C-alpha positions in Angstrom: 88.0 -54.0 98.9 85.2 -54.3 101.3 85.5 -56.5 104.4 84.8 -60.2 103.8 81.1 -61.1 104.2 80.9 -63.4 107.3 78.1 -65.3 105.6 80.2 -66.1 102.6 81.3 -69.7 102.2 84.6 -68.8 100.5 87.6 -69.3 102.8 90.1 -66.5 102.6 93.6 -67.9 102.0 97.1 -66.6 102.5 97.2 -66.1 98.7 94.3 -63.7 98.9 96.0 -61.7 101.6 99.3 -61.5 99.6 97.5 -60.4 96.4 95.5 -57.7 98.2 98.6 -56.4 100.1 100.6 -56.6 96.9 103.4 -58.6 98.6 104.7 -62.2 98.3 103.1 -65.1 100.0 106.3 -65.5 102.0 106.0 -61.9 103.3 102.5 -62.7 104.6 103.8 -65.9 106.2 106.6 -64.0 108.0 104.1 -61.3 109.2 101.8 -63.8 110.6 104.6 -65.5 112.5 105.6 -63.5 115.7 109.1 -64.8 115.2 109.2 -64.0 111.5 111.6 -61.4 110.1 109.2 -58.7 109.1 109.5 -54.9 109.7 106.9 -53.4 112.1 105.5 -51.3 109.2 105.2 -54.3 106.9 103.7 -56.5 109.6 101.2 -53.8 110.6 100.0 -53.3 106.9 99.7 -57.0 106.2 97.8 -57.7 109.5 95.4 -54.9 108.6 94.7 -56.4 105.2 94.3 -59.9 106.8 91.8 -58.5 109.3 89.9 -56.6 106.6 89.6 -59.8 104.5 88.6 -61.9 107.4 91.7 -64.2 107.1 92.0 -66.7 109.9 95.4 -68.5 110.1 95.1 -72.2 111.0 95.9 -72.5 114.7 97.8 -75.8 114.2 99.8 -74.2 111.4 100.5 -71.1 113.5 102.2 -73.3 116.1 104.4 -75.1 113.7 108.0 -74.0 113.6 110.6 -74.4 110.9 110.5 -78.2 111.0 106.9 -79.6 110.8 107.6 -83.3 110.3 104.9 -83.0 107.6 105.3 -84.2 104.0 102.7 -82.8 101.7 101.3 -85.0 99.0 99.4 -83.3 96.2 96.9 -85.4 94.4 94.8 -84.4 91.3 93.1 -87.7 90.3 91.1 -89.7 92.8 89.1 -91.4 90.0 92.0 -93.8 89.3 92.1 -96.5 92.0 95.9 -96.9 91.5 96.5 -93.7 93.5 94.8 -95.0 96.6 97.4 -97.8 96.8 100.2 -95.3 96.0 99.1 -93.0 98.8 99.0 -95.9 101.2 102.6 -96.8 100.3 103.7 -93.2 100.6 102.2 -92.9 104.0 103.9 -96.0 105.3 107.3 -95.0 103.8 107.1 -91.5 105.2 106.1 -92.8 108.7 109.3 -94.9 108.7 111.1 -91.5 108.7 109.0 -90.5 111.8 107.0 -88.0 109.7 103.4 -87.7 108.6 101.5 -86.8 105.5 99.4 -83.8 104.6 97.1 -84.7 101.8 96.4 -81.8 99.4 93.6 -82.4 96.8 94.0 -80.1 93.7 91.6 -80.1 90.7 90.6 -76.5 90.2 92.3 -73.1 90.1 90.7 -72.4 93.5 92.2 -75.5 95.0 95.6 -74.7 93.6 95.4 -71.4 95.6 94.4 -73.3 98.7 97.3 -75.7 98.1 99.7 -72.9 98.1 98.2 -71.7 101.4 98.6 -75.1 103.0 102.3 -75.4 101.9 103.1 -71.9 103.2 101.1 -72.1 106.5 102.1 -75.6 107.5 105.8 -75.2 106.5 105.8 -78.8 105.1 109.3 -80.3 105.0 108.8 -81.5 101.5 106.2 -81.8 98.8 105.3 -84.8 96.6 103.3 -84.2 93.5 101.4 -87.1 92.0 99.6 -87.5 88.7 100.2 -84.0 87.5 102.8 -81.4 86.6 103.8 -78.9 89.3 101.6 -75.7 89.2 103.8 -72.6 88.9 102.3 -71.1 92.0 103.5 -74.0 94.1 107.0 -73.8 92.5 107.2 -70.2 93.8 105.9 -71.1 97.2 108.2 -74.0 97.7 111.2 -72.0 96.4 110.5 -69.3 98.9 110.6 -71.8 101.8 113.4 -73.9 100.4 111.0 -76.8 100.4 112.2 -79.9 98.4 109.8 -81.1 95.8 109.5 -84.4 93.9 107.1 -85.2 91.0 105.9 -88.8 91.1 104.8 -90.7 88.0 105.0 -87.7 85.6 108.0 -86.0 84.0 108.9 -82.4 84.9 112.4 -81.6 83.7 111.9 -77.8 83.8 110.2 -77.5 87.2 113.3 -77.6 89.4 111.9 -80.6 91.2 113.2 -84.2 91.5 111.4 -86.6 89.2 110.7 -90.3 89.7 108.7 -91.8 86.8 108.7 -94.1 83.8 109.3 -93.3 80.2 105.8 -92.6 78.8 107.0 -92.5 75.2 108.4 -96.0 75.8 105.2 -97.2 77.3 103.4 -96.2 74.1 106.0 -98.1 72.0 105.6 -101.2 74.2 101.9 -101.2 73.7 102.2 -100.8 69.9 104.8 -103.6 69.7 102.7 -106.0 71.8 99.6 -105.5 69.7 101.4 -105.7 66.4 103.5 -108.8 67.5 100.2 -110.6 68.4 98.7 -110.0 64.9 96.5 -107.0 65.5 96.7 -104.5 62.6 93.8 -102.0 62.8 95.0 -100.1 65.9 93.7 -97.2 67.9 94.7 -95.1 71.0 92.2 -93.9 73.7 93.2 -91.2 76.2 92.0 -87.9 77.5 91.8 -84.6 75.7 94.2 -82.9 78.1 97.6 -81.4 77.5 99.2 -83.3 80.3 102.7 -84.5 79.2 102.1 -88.1 80.1 99.0 -88.2 77.8 100.8 -86.6 74.9 103.9 -88.8 75.4 102.1 -92.1 75.5 100.0 -91.2 72.4 103.2 -90.1 70.6 105.2 -93.2 71.5 102.3 -95.4 70.3 101.7 -93.6 67.0 105.4 -93.3 66.2 105.9 -97.0 66.7 102.9 -97.9 64.6 104.4 -95.8 61.7 107.9 -97.2 62.3 106.5 -100.6 61.8 104.5 -99.7 58.7 101.0 -99.0 60.0 100.1 -95.5 58.9 96.4 -95.7 59.5 95.1 -95.6 63.1 92.2 -94.3 65.2 92.2 -91.9 68.2 89.5 -91.6 70.8 89.5 -88.9 73.5 87.6 -88.5 76.7 87.4 -85.5 79.0 89.6 -87.0 81.7 91.2 -90.3 82.8 88.2 -92.2 84.2 86.0 -95.3 83.7 83.2 -93.2 82.3 85.5 -91.3 79.9 87.0 -94.6 78.7 83.5 -96.0 78.1 82.2 -92.9 76.2 85.4 -92.3 74.2 85.3 -96.0 73.0 81.7 -95.7 72.0 82.6 -92.5 70.0 85.6 -94.3 68.4 83.8 -97.4 67.3 80.8 -95.4 66.0 82.7 -92.8 64.0 85.2 -94.9 62.1 84.5 -96.9 58.9 86.9 -99.7 60.0 86.5 -101.1 63.5 89.8 -101.3 65.3 91.0 -104.8 66.2 93.4 -103.5 68.9 93.2 -100.6 71.3 95.8 -99.1 73.6 94.3 -97.2 76.5 96.1 -94.5 78.5 95.5 -96.4 81.7 93.7 -99.4 83.1 90.7 -97.5 84.5 89.9 -96.1 81.0 90.5 -99.6 79.6 88.0 -101.1 81.9 85.4 -98.6 80.7 86.3 -99.3 77.1 86.1 -103.0 77.5 82.6 -102.8 78.9 81.6 -100.5 76.0 83.0 -103.0 73.5 81.1 -105.9 75.0 77.8 -104.3 75.9 77.3 -101.6 73.3 78.9 -103.4 70.3 78.9 -107.1 71.2 82.5 -107.5 70.1 84.6 -110.4 71.6 87.7 -109.6 73.5 90.4 -110.6 72.6 89.3 -112.5 69.4 87.9 -109.4 67.7 89.5 -106.6 69.7 92.7 -106.8 71.7 93.1 -104.4 74.7 96.2 -103.0 76.4 96.2 -100.7 79.5 98.7 -99.2 81.9 99.1 -99.4 85.7 98.1 -103.0 86.7 95.3 -101.8 89.0 93.5 -104.5 91.1 90.6 -104.8 88.6 93.1 -105.6 85.8 93.7 -109.1 87.2 90.0 -109.8 88.0 88.1 -112.3 86.0 85.8 -109.6 84.7 88.6 -107.8 82.8 91.7 -110.1 82.8 93.5 -107.1 81.3 96.9 -107.1 79.5 98.7 -104.1 81.0 102.0 -102.3 81.2 103.1 -102.4 84.9 105.0 -99.5 86.4 107.1 -100.5 89.5 105.1 -98.2 91.9 106.5 -99.7 95.1 110.1 -99.1 94.0 109.2 -95.6 92.7 107.6 -94.7 96.1 110.7 -95.8 98.0 113.0 -93.9 95.6 110.9 -90.7 95.8 110.9 -90.7 99.6 114.6 -91.5 99.9 115.5 -88.6 97.5 113.3 -86.1 99.4 114.7 -87.1 102.8 118.3 -86.9 101.5 117.5 -83.3 100.4 115.9 -82.5 103.7 118.9 -83.8 105.7 121.7 -82.5 103.5 120.2 -79.2 102.5 120.8 -77.9 99.0 121.1 -80.7 96.5 120.4 -80.6 92.8 117.2 -82.1 91.7 117.4 -85.7 90.4 115.6 -87.3 87.5 115.1 -91.1 87.8 113.4 -93.1 85.0 112.3 -96.6 86.1 111.8 -99.6 83.7 108.3 -101.0 83.0 107.2 -104.4 81.9 104.2 -105.8 80.2 101.9 -108.4 81.9 99.9 -110.4 79.3 96.5 -111.6 80.3 93.4 -112.6 78.5 92.6 -109.2 76.8 95.2 -110.0 74.1 96.1 -113.2 72.2 97.9 -114.2 69.0 95.6 -113.6 66.1 96.0 -114.3 62.4 
């Protein structure tokens, strides 16, 4: 491979060096650290590859020893405002343990590679993964450094990480029961066309509960992601393509529900909740506003944050501990987007 073009905007990462040298990421990390356990021959070969690629280790990271006092937080969804509040709570909780946060934004294959580099170079003491499953590359990187990992707000039984979440299947059931109990009968689900487990589980719980209670006909709308715009567009598609207009819709989360409610009002002139009842999930700040007044299923995020942080610091202080899976209870908050109808 030719030497990296200095004019190129692509930042060479530790993952690139490992791949080119045909060694593990951990081997590169040890070679870059003067105190690392790497043979002279291995160190020389890896450093030569790094120089040829133009790899520049971060100076701050190079000065970090085995304990960095950094907790990495991996985020994949900044379009949902609930995660801004969650990040603020995580930062405060982590600071109470005299540590600081390293925010890692992941939304592409390239950014996953860069996330692995950050974890390896900064030697984070622990990693928190929010709003997504744990990428296999990060599983390997954290395992090589014995870095404890916790998945927040999503399940991940097979990842080797601790999990603090709610039961997404149960969330779907709760939404179905609420709509049916309030007299809505032509029901639909709106989520994203992704294979994320939470999306699949909420949809499955909702549909299974509809069928269990005798409603075998339902609608499904899907957007490309979990966002306001996707909720708006998916709702437009749903209401345009079906012969019978749903009178109750369960949205994967509140931000999609907000988009859907605006589509229902402005594109179709339907009244909420008289003609269409709406249920979301998360209880974001907009949910309680006069504009939306959204019935929502509330996850206990503050308690979930505290539990996640306490689990991670227990593993940091006590060394090897088996991963823990904690399922927290949810509750529904009824507002003006649903009412009893006959």
